[in-house]
C-alpha positions as CSV (number, residue, x, y, z in Angstrom):
1,M,38.4,-86.8,20.4
2,K,35.8,-84.2,20.3
3,P,33.0,-85.0,19.0
4,A,32.8,-83.3,15.2
5,R,30.3,-80.1,15.4
6,R,27.4,-80.6,13.5
7,P,26.1,-77.7,11.4
8,P,22.5,-75.2,12.8
9,A,19.6,-77.0,11.7
10,T,17.8,-75.0,9.3
11,S,14.3,-74.7,8.9
12,P,13.4,-75.5,5.4
13,N,10.2,-72.9,5.2
14,G,12.5,-70.2,6.4
15,A,15.1,-71.3,3.4
16,R,12.1,-71.1,1.1
17,W,11.0,-67.9,2.4
18,A,14.0,-65.7,2.7
19,P,13.9,-64.9,-0.9
20,V,10.4,-63.7,-1.2
21,A,11.4,-61.7,2.1
22,S,14.2,-60.1,0.7
23,A,11.9,-59.2,-2.5
24,L,9.1,-57.6,-0.8
25,L,11.5,-55.7,1.2
26,C,13.1,-54.5,-2.2
27,L,9.8,-53.5,-3.8
28,L,9.3,-51.7,-0.5
29,M,12.3,-49.8,-0.5
30,V,12.1,-48.7,-4.2
31,A,8.3,-47.7,-4.0
32,A,9.1,-45.4,-0.8
33,L,12.0,-43.8,-3.5
34,V,9.4,-43.4,-5.9
35,A,6.8,-42.0,-3.5
36,G,9.7,-39.4,-2.2
37,L,10.6,-38.7,-5.9
38,G,7.4,-37.9,-6.9
39,H,7.1,-35.8,-4.4
40,W,10.1,-33.7,-4.2
41,T,9.1,-33.2,-8.1
42,V,5.5,-32.4,-8.0
43,G,4.2,-35.4,-9.7
44,F,7.6,-35.9,-11.8
45,E,7.0,-32.5,-13.5
46,R,9.5,-30.1,-11.5
47,W,13.1,-32.2,-11.7
48,T,15.3,-28.8,-11.3
49,F,15.4,-27.1,-7.8
50,E,14.5,-23.9,-9.3
51,S,11.5,-25.0,-11.4
52,R,10.1,-26.7,-7.7
53,R,11.0,-22.8,-6.2
54,L,8.5,-21.5,-9.0
55,W,5.7,-24.5,-8.3
56,Q,6.3,-23.2,-4.4
57,V,6.1,-19.7,-5.5
58,E,3.1,-19.9,-7.3
59,Q,1.3,-22.1,-4.4
60,Q,2.5,-19.3,-2.5
61,V,3.9,-21.5,0.4
62,L,7.4,-19.7,0.6
63,Q,7.2,-17.3,3.3
64,A,10.2,-14.7,4.7
65,P,10.4,-14.7,8.7
66,A,10.6,-11.5,10.4
67,I,14.2,-11.7,11.5
68,E,16.3,-8.8,12.3
69,L,18.6,-7.2,9.4
70,I,21.4,-4.5,10.2
71,G,21.8,-2.0,7.5
72,S,25.0,-0.2,6.0
73,D,24.7,2.1,8.6
74,G,24.9,-0.2,11.8
75,T,21.1,0.2,12.7
76,P,18.4,-2.2,12.6
77,L,17.0,-2.4,9.5
78,P,13.2,-3.1,9.4
79,A,11.7,-4.7,6.5
80,W,8.4,-7.1,5.9
81,R,6.1,-7.3,9.0
82,S,7.7,-4.1,10.3
83,D,7.8,-1.2,8.0
84,A,4.3,-0.1,6.9
85,A,5.3,2.1,4.8
86,A,6.5,-0.7,2.4
87,P,4.3,-3.1,1.1
88,V,6.8,-4.4,-1.7
89,Y,10.0,-5.9,-1.9
90,L,12.5,-7.2,-4.2
91,V,15.2,-8.7,-2.6
92,D,18.4,-10.3,-3.7
93,F,21.2,-12.0,-2.0
94,I,24.8,-11.4,-2.3
95,Y,28.1,-10.9,-0.9
96,T,30.2,-7.6,-1.2
97,R,33.5,-9.8,-2.2
98,C,32.4,-11.4,-5.3
99,P,33.5,-10.7,-8.6
100,G,30.8,-12.1,-11.1
101,V,27.0,-12.1,-10.5
102,C,26.5,-10.0,-7.3
103,Q,28.1,-7.3,-9.5
104,S,25.9,-7.9,-11.8
105,L,22.9,-7.7,-9.5
106,G,24.4,-4.5,-8.6
107,S,24.2,-3.1,-12.1
108,H,20.6,-4.3,-12.3
109,Y,19.4,-3.0,-9.2
110,Q,21.3,0.4,-10.1
111,Q,19.3,0.3,-13.0
112,M,16.1,-0.6,-11.0
113,Q,16.7,1.9,-8.8
114,R,16.8,4.6,-11.6
115,E,13.5,3.6,-12.7
116,L,12.1,4.1,-9.6
117,Q,13.3,7.9,-9.1
118,E,12.2,8.7,-12.9
119,R,8.6,7.5,-12.1
120,P,8.6,8.0,-8.3
121,E,4.4,8.2,-8.0
122,P,3.8,4.7,-9.2
123,A,6.8,3.5,-7.2
124,A,5.7,4.2,-3.7
125,G,6.0,1.3,-1.2
126,I,8.4,-0.5,-3.5
127,R,11.7,-1.5,-1.5
128,L,15.4,-2.5,-3.3
129,L,16.8,-4.9,-0.4
130,S,20.0,-6.8,-1.2
131,V,20.8,-8.5,1.8
132,S,24.2,-10.1,2.4
133,I,24.9,-14.1,3.0
134,D,28.5,-13.5,4.0
135,R,27.7,-12.6,8.0
136,A,31.6,-12.5,8.6
137,Y,32.6,-10.0,6.1
138,D,29.7,-8.0,6.0
139,Q,29.3,-6.0,8.3
140,P,28.3,-2.2,7.8
141,A,31.5,-0.9,6.8
142,A,31.5,-3.5,3.7
143,L,27.8,-2.6,2.9
144,T,28.9,1.1,2.5
145,R,31.4,0.2,-0.1
146,Y,28.8,-1.7,-2.1
147,A,26.6,1.2,-2.3
148,R,28.6,3.8,-2.8
149,R,30.4,1.5,-6.1
150,H,26.9,1.0,-7.1
151,Q,25.5,4.2,-6.5
152,A,22.6,2.8,-3.9
153,D,20.3,6.0,-2.7
154,A,18.9,4.6,0.6
155,R,15.6,6.3,-0.3
156,W,15.2,3.5,-2.6
157,W,18.1,0.6,-2.1
158,Q,19.3,-0.3,1.0
159,L,21.4,-3.0,2.0
160,A,22.1,-5.0,5.0
161,V,22.9,-7.9,6.8
162,P,21.3,-10.4,9.2
163,A,21.4,-10.0,12.4
164,S,22.8,-13.0,13.8
165,D,24.2,-16.6,11.9
166,E,20.3,-18.2,12.7
167,A,18.7,-15.1,11.2
168,A,20.9,-15.8,8.1
169,N,20.2,-19.5,8.4
170,A,16.0,-19.2,8.9
171,L,15.8,-16.6,6.0
172,Q,17.6,-18.5,3.9
173,R,16.1,-21.7,4.3
174,A,12.8,-20.2,4.0
175,L,13.2,-18.9,0.9
176,G,14.6,-21.9,-0.7
177,V,18.3,-20.2,-1.1
178,V,21.2,-22.2,-1.8
179,V,24.2,-20.9,-0.2
180,V,27.4,-23.1,-0.9
181,P,30.9,-21.9,0.1
182,D,33.0,-22.4,-3.1
183,G,36.4,-23.7,-1.4
184,R,38.1,-20.1,-2.2
185,G,36.6,-18.3,0.3
186,G,33.7,-17.4,-1.1
187,F,30.1,-18.6,-2.0
188,N,27.9,-20.2,-4.9
189,H,24.5,-19.1,-4.7
190,N,21.1,-17.8,-6.1
191,G,21.2,-15.1,-8.3
192,A,17.4,-14.6,-8.5
193,V,15.3,-11.6,-7.7
194,H,12.7,-12.6,-5.2
195,L,9.5,-10.4,-4.9
196,I,8.0,-9.9,-1.1
197,D,4.9,-8.6,0.2
198,A,4.2,-7.5,3.4
199,Q,3.6,-10.7,4.9
200,G,6.8,-12.2,4.0
201,R,5.2,-14.1,1.2
202,L,7.5,-14.6,-2.0
203,R,5.2,-13.5,-4.7
204,G,7.4,-14.0,-7.6
205,L,10.9,-15.3,-8.2
206,F,13.4,-13.9,-11.4
207,D,16.0,-14.4,-12.9
208,Y,18.6,-11.4,-12.6
209,A,18.3,-10.7,-16.4
210,R,15.3,-10.2,-16.1
211,W,15.2,-7.6,-13.8
212,P,12.5,-5.3,-15.5
213,R,9.4,-8.1,-15.4
214,A,10.5,-8.2,-11.2
215,L,10.4,-4.3,-11.4
216,D,6.9,-4.5,-13.7
217,A,5.5,-7.2,-10.8
218,A,6.7,-4.9,-7.8
219,R,4.6,-2.2,-9.2
220,A,1.6,-4.0,-10.1
221,L,1.7,-5.6,-6.4
222,A,2.4,-2.1,-4.9
223,A,-0.9,-1.0,-7.0
224,E,-2.7,-3.6,-5.0
225,A,-1.4,-2.8,-1.7
226,H,-2.9,1.1,-2.2
227,P,-5.6,1.0,-5.1
């Protein structure tokens, strides 16, 4: 007969300290979670993504990279850091097949364009720019159709698509723009108007329905650039 196996010896000290070690580990994990949440919510004061973006705008920590954009005519489109004549940009993110918010944005941008046309002198240097988030579909022909639908005048309002997926991702990431496929061929995305200066810094963030305030802020920023 084989001798019966004895259970492994257990250290009395190890058994005594195991619950304490587990409790300490749990406390450390909770502390790390609380610290991370406090950092992300800016001291537990900014609980939504957009409110956190607004705080980042106030701190001027969001900056658009100098990426290559392709305009609706198929040629490279200069923007911040490359267009000396334009110190101020009002930028939205759209896709031309969008049936909802992007068409509302188009209508609001048409109204802003009209305001700029009616008061051109104080508006010198302000550019309206709609950047597509749908590179697969929104090539120059699709951008041109959207521009015609909303009567975009290229002297004031231009449409563009990033030249590469890498450029698109870099721009969206830098500005905190959220783009999520909706499972039906479209996208869920931010509907804000972004005020960007000549260096690419995000200087203001406005809900698209508050476009008059966005335009006023752009005029003020343009006046600072050209006193």
